[in-house]
C-alpha positions as CSV (number, residue, x, y, z in Angstrom):
1,M,0.0,0.0,0.0
2,S,1.4,3.3,-1.0
3,F,2.6,5.8,1.6
4,F,-0.1,8.4,2.1
5,P,0.7,12.1,2.9
6,G,-0.5,13.3,6.2
7,G,0.4,14.6,9.7
8,D,2.1,12.5,12.3
9,P,-0.1,10.7,14.9
10,E,-0.4,12.7,18.1
11,P,0.6,11.5,21.6
12,G,-2.2,10.4,23.8
13,D,-3.2,11.4,27.3
14,A,-0.8,11.2,30.2
15,Y,-0.2,7.7,31.7
16,S,1.3,6.6,35.0
17,C,2.8,3.2,34.1
18,D,6.6,3.7,34.1
19,A,7.0,0.8,31.6
20,I,5.3,2.8,28.8
21,E,7.7,5.0,26.9
22,H,5.2,6.3,24.3
23,L,1.4,6.2,23.8
24,I,0.5,7.1,20.2
25,I,-3.0,7.8,18.8
26,P,-2.8,6.9,15.1
27,S,-3.6,9.5,12.4
28,S,-6.5,8.4,10.1
29,R,-7.0,8.9,6.4
30,D,-9.5,7.6,3.8
31,I,-7.8,5.5,1.1
32,G,-9.9,3.9,-1.6
33,G,-13.2,4.1,0.3
34,F,-12.0,2.7,3.7
35,S,-10.2,4.2,6.7
36,V,-6.5,3.6,7.3
37,R,-4.9,4.4,10.7
38,R,-1.1,5.0,10.7
39,A,0.7,4.4,13.9
40,L,4.3,4.4,12.6
41,P,6.3,6.3,11.7
42,T,5.8,9.4,13.9
43,A,8.0,12.4,14.8
44,R,8.5,11.0,18.3
45,R,9.0,7.3,17.4
46,R,10.2,6.3,13.9
47,M,10.7,2.6,14.5
48,V,10.0,-0.3,16.9
49,G,12.6,-3.0,16.2
50,P,12.6,-3.4,12.4
51,F,9.0,-2.1,12.1
52,I,9.2,1.3,10.4
53,F,5.6,1.5,9.2
54,F,2.4,0.2,10.8
55,D,-1.0,0.7,9.2
56,R,-4.4,-0.5,10.4
57,M,-6.8,-1.0,7.5
58,G,-10.5,-0.8,8.3
59,P,-12.5,-2.5,9.5
60,A,-14.8,-1.3,6.7
61,I,-17.4,-2.3,4.2
62,I,-16.5,-1.3,0.6
63,K,-19.8,-0.4,-1.2
64,A,-21.2,-2.5,-4.0
65,G,-19.7,-1.4,-7.3
66,E,-16.5,-0.1,-5.6
67,A,-13.3,-1.9,-4.8
68,M,-9.8,-1.6,-3.3
69,D,-7.5,-0.7,-6.2
70,V,-3.9,0.2,-5.3
71,R,-2.2,0.5,-8.7
72,P,1.4,-0.7,-9.3
73,H,3.9,1.1,-7.2
74,P,7.6,0.5,-6.3
75,H,9.5,-0.3,-3.1
76,I,13.1,-0.5,-2.1
77,G,15.0,-1.4,1.1
78,L,12.2,-3.0,3.0
79,A,9.9,-6.0,3.5
80,T,6.1,-5.6,3.5
81,V,4.0,-7.8,5.8
82,T,0.3,-8.1,5.0
83,Y,-2.0,-9.8,7.5
84,L,-5.8,-9.8,7.2
85,F,-8.6,-10.3,9.6
86,D,-11.4,-10.0,7.0
87,G,-11.7,-9.7,3.3
88,A,-9.2,-10.6,0.5
89,I,-6.6,-8.9,-1.6
90,R,-5.1,-10.0,-4.9
91,H,-1.3,-9.3,-4.8
92,R,0.6,-9.1,-8.1
93,D,4.3,-8.1,-8.4
94,S,7.1,-7.7,-10.8
95,L,8.5,-11.2,-10.0
96,G,5.4,-12.6,-11.7
97,T,3.7,-13.5,-8.4
98,E,-0.1,-13.6,-8.3
99,M,-1.6,-14.5,-4.9
100,V,-4.9,-13.9,-3.2
101,I,-4.3,-13.3,0.5
102,K,-7.1,-14.3,2.9
103,P,-7.7,-13.8,6.6
104,G,-5.0,-15.3,8.8
105,D,-2.5,-15.7,5.9
106,V,0.8,-13.8,5.8
107,N,2.3,-12.2,2.7
108,L,5.9,-11.2,3.1
109,M,7.3,-9.2,0.1
110,T,11.0,-8.4,0.3
111,A,11.7,-5.4,-1.9
112,G,15.5,-5.3,-1.5
113,R,17.0,-3.5,-4.5
114,G,13.5,-2.9,-6.0
115,I,10.1,-4.4,-6.6
116,V,6.8,-3.2,-8.0
117,H,3.4,-4.6,-6.9
118,S,-0.3,-3.9,-6.9
119,E,-3.0,-4.7,-4.4
120,R,-6.6,-5.0,-5.6
121,S,-9.9,-6.6,-4.6
122,P,-10.1,-9.9,-6.4
123,E,-12.1,-9.6,-9.6
124,E,-14.3,-12.6,-8.8
125,M,-15.4,-11.0,-5.6
126,R,-16.5,-7.6,-7.1
127,G,-20.1,-6.6,-7.6
128,G,-21.3,-6.8,-4.1
129,E,-20.2,-5.4,-0.8
130,L,-16.7,-6.2,0.2
131,S,-15.4,-6.3,3.8
132,M,-11.8,-5.2,4.6
133,S,-9.9,-5.4,7.8
134,G,-6.2,-6.0,8.4
135,L,-2.7,-4.7,8.9
136,Q,0.1,-3.8,6.7
137,T,3.5,-3.2,8.2
138,W,7.0,-2.5,6.7
139,L,10.2,-3.9,8.1
140,A,13.4,-2.1,7.4
141,L,16.1,-4.4,6.1
142,P,19.5,-4.6,7.8
143,D,22.4,-2.7,6.1
144,S,23.8,-5.8,4.5
145,M,20.4,-6.8,3.0
146,E,19.1,-3.5,1.7
147,E,20.1,-4.4,-1.9
148,I,19.3,-8.1,-2.0
149,D,17.2,-9.6,-4.8
150,P,13.5,-9.2,-4.3
151,E,11.5,-12.1,-3.0
152,F,7.9,-13.1,-2.2
153,S,6.7,-15.5,0.5
154,H,3.1,-16.6,1.3
155,T,2.3,-18.5,4.5
156,P,-1.2,-19.8,4.9
157,T,-2.9,-19.5,8.3
158,T,-2.8,-23.3,8.7
159,E,1.0,-23.1,9.0
160,L,1.1,-20.5,11.7
161,P,1.4,-21.9,15.3
162,E,-1.3,-21.1,17.9
163,I,-0.9,-21.1,21.6
164,H,-3.9,-21.7,23.9
165,D,-3.4,-20.9,27.6
166,G,-6.6,-20.5,29.6
167,G,-8.3,-17.5,28.2
168,A,-5.4,-16.4,26.0
169,T,-4.9,-17.4,22.4
170,A,-1.8,-16.3,20.5
171,R,-1.1,-16.8,16.8
172,V,2.6,-16.4,16.1
173,V,2.8,-14.4,12.8
174,M,6.6,-13.9,12.8
175,G,9.4,-14.8,15.2
176,A,9.0,-16.9,18.4
177,Y,6.6,-16.5,21.3
178,G,5.6,-18.8,24.1
179,G,7.8,-21.6,22.9
180,A,6.3,-21.6,19.4
181,S,8.1,-20.3,16.2
182,S,6.5,-19.0,13.0
183,P,7.8,-20.4,9.6
184,V,7.6,-16.9,8.0
185,P,11.1,-15.8,7.0
186,Q,12.9,-13.1,9.0
187,H,15.7,-10.8,7.9
188,S,16.5,-9.7,11.5
189,S,15.1,-10.6,14.9
190,T,11.4,-9.9,14.6
191,L,8.3,-10.4,16.9
192,Y,4.8,-10.2,15.5
193,V,2.0,-11.9,17.5
194,D,-1.8,-11.8,17.2
195,L,-3.0,-12.1,20.9
196,A,-6.6,-12.5,22.0
197,L,-7.6,-12.4,25.7
198,A,-10.9,-13.5,27.1
199,P,-12.6,-11.1,29.6
200,S,-10.4,-10.4,32.7
201,T,-7.7,-12.7,31.4
202,S,-4.0,-11.7,31.7
203,A,-0.9,-12.5,29.6
204,P,2.8,-11.5,30.0
205,F,4.8,-9.5,27.5
206,D,8.3,-10.4,28.6
207,A,11.4,-8.2,28.1
208,D,13.0,-10.8,25.8
209,W,13.1,-8.3,22.9
210,E,15.2,-5.2,22.6
211,E,12.2,-3.1,21.5
212,R,8.6,-3.9,22.0
213,A,5.2,-2.4,21.3
214,L,1.5,-3.3,21.5
215,Y,-1.3,-2.2,19.1
216,L,-4.8,-2.7,20.6
217,L,-7.3,-3.8,17.9
218,E,-10.4,-4.4,20.0
219,G,-11.6,-4.1,23.5
220,E,-9.9,-2.5,26.5
221,I,-6.8,-3.5,28.4
222,E,-5.2,-2.6,31.8
223,I,-1.4,-2.4,32.4
224,A,-0.3,-1.5,36.0
225,G,-3.5,0.3,36.7
226,D,-3.7,2.3,33.4
227,R,-6.5,1.5,31.0
228,F,-6.3,1.8,27.2
229,G,-8.8,1.5,24.4
230,P,-8.7,0.3,20.8
231,D,-6.5,1.8,18.1
232,Q,-3.8,2.9,20.5
233,L,-0.1,2.1,20.1
234,L,1.9,1.5,23.3
235,V,5.7,1.5,23.1
236,F,7.4,-0.1,26.1
237,R,10.7,0.7,27.7
238,P,13.4,-2.0,27.4
239,G,13.9,-4.4,30.3
240,D,10.6,-4.1,32.0
241,A,8.3,-7.1,32.3
242,I,4.7,-6.3,31.3
243,T,1.4,-7.9,32.2
244,V,-1.6,-7.1,30.0
245,T,-5.1,-7.7,31.4
246,A,-8.2,-7.6,29.3
247,G,-11.3,-5.6,30.3
248,A,-14.8,-6.9,30.8
249,H,-15.4,-7.6,27.1
250,G,-12.0,-9.2,26.3
251,A,-9.4,-7.7,24.0
252,R,-7.4,-8.4,20.8
253,M,-4.0,-6.9,20.1
254,M,-0.8,-7.2,18.1
255,L,2.5,-7.6,20.0
256,F,5.5,-6.6,17.9
257,G,9.1,-5.5,17.9
258,G,12.6,-7.1,17.7
259,D,16.2,-6.0,17.5
260,S,16.7,-2.3,16.6
261,I,18.2,-1.3,13.3
262,P,21.5,0.4,14.5
263,T,21.8,2.8,11.5
264,K,19.4,5.6,10.6
265,R,16.7,4.9,8.0
266,H,15.2,7.4,5.7
267,I,11.7,7.0,4.4
268,W,10.1,8.8,1.4
269,W,6.9,7.6,-0.2
270,N,7.4,3.9,-0.7
271,F,11.2,3.9,-0.4
272,V,13.3,3.1,2.7
273,S,17.0,3.3,2.8
274,S,20.0,4.1,5.0
275,S,21.1,6.4,2.1
276,K,19.3,9.6,1.0
277,E,21.2,9.2,-2.3
278,R,19.7,5.8,-2.9
279,I,16.2,7.1,-2.4
280,E,17.0,9.9,-5.0
281,Q,18.2,7.2,-7.4
282,A,14.9,5.2,-6.9
283,K,12.8,8.3,-7.5
284,A,14.7,9.0,-10.7
285,E,14.3,5.3,-11.8
286,W,10.6,5.3,-11.2
287,R,10.1,8.6,-12.9
288,A,12.0,7.3,-16.0
289,G,10.1,4.0,-16.0
290,R,13.2,1.8,-15.3
291,F,11.5,-0.4,-12.7
292,D,10.1,-3.8,-13.8
293,I,6.5,-4.1,-14.8
294,V,3.8,-6.2,-13.0
295,P,2.6,-9.0,-15.3
296,G,-1.2,-8.9,-15.5
297,D,-1.3,-5.3,-14.3
298,E,0.8,-3.5,-16.9
299,N,-1.7,-0.7,-17.8
300,E,-1.7,1.5,-14.7
301,F,0.8,2.8,-12.2
302,I,1.0,5.3,-9.3
303,P,3.1,8.3,-10.5
304,L,5.9,9.7,-8.3
305,P,4.4,12.3,-5.9
306,D,5.2,15.9,-6.6
């Protein structure tokens, strides 16, 4: 999904829990008929582990006769992770990949030196109302991998491990959690977990990762006496053990983080790099039409922003 222009998310109300470093209220924009909330990057917090971009898509109903149509656009220096709760998206890319991602599946697209892709509502599902709900995140690649060959990996939901512990259910999307490991490839140490808690149930968020955050999708949670509602991003200080307790109606959240990227990352539109010059090169290449085309979606593209 292309990088939309807009202001940074604003910090939330004051909180008393010492373990919370930042509380971020995402900014919201309408893209293609549904709402997208952007939690990262912000002026106060650019990254959490390798995560440099965090978008919450929907939940929304796309009206009959309309569709999600993100035309072909380029990426460099990152890996995109698409994870849906509802709906479906047809992914096509310049490697020749064509894949419909469905709820619970994981699409990992590694851009490396450069890739072009499109994301559209599947043609066979158009004509009626379409539901859409999910997450798209970008992972910055380590310095030594920024210019690797592009790749695409699809992992169906049936291959993702689930942990059931009392009223807690965790699906390990990337990395390792609770003794279970996801088969989704990693380019650096990465944590990404879909955690659901029954009413009044608690779960730990240990300090095993250098950087950690929580995005609350549904319900209400309590941490050390502070309560938080949906669509809030909590970034935790390193080294502090966390216990998350769901409110009276339960809660669902994403836990994420991993090792920090030690060198600065620049982000412009759909490009991420440790080098401003590399981003300028990518801009010139896209403007001149030197990126590869997307087979099956050759007739449209998103122009370089002014």
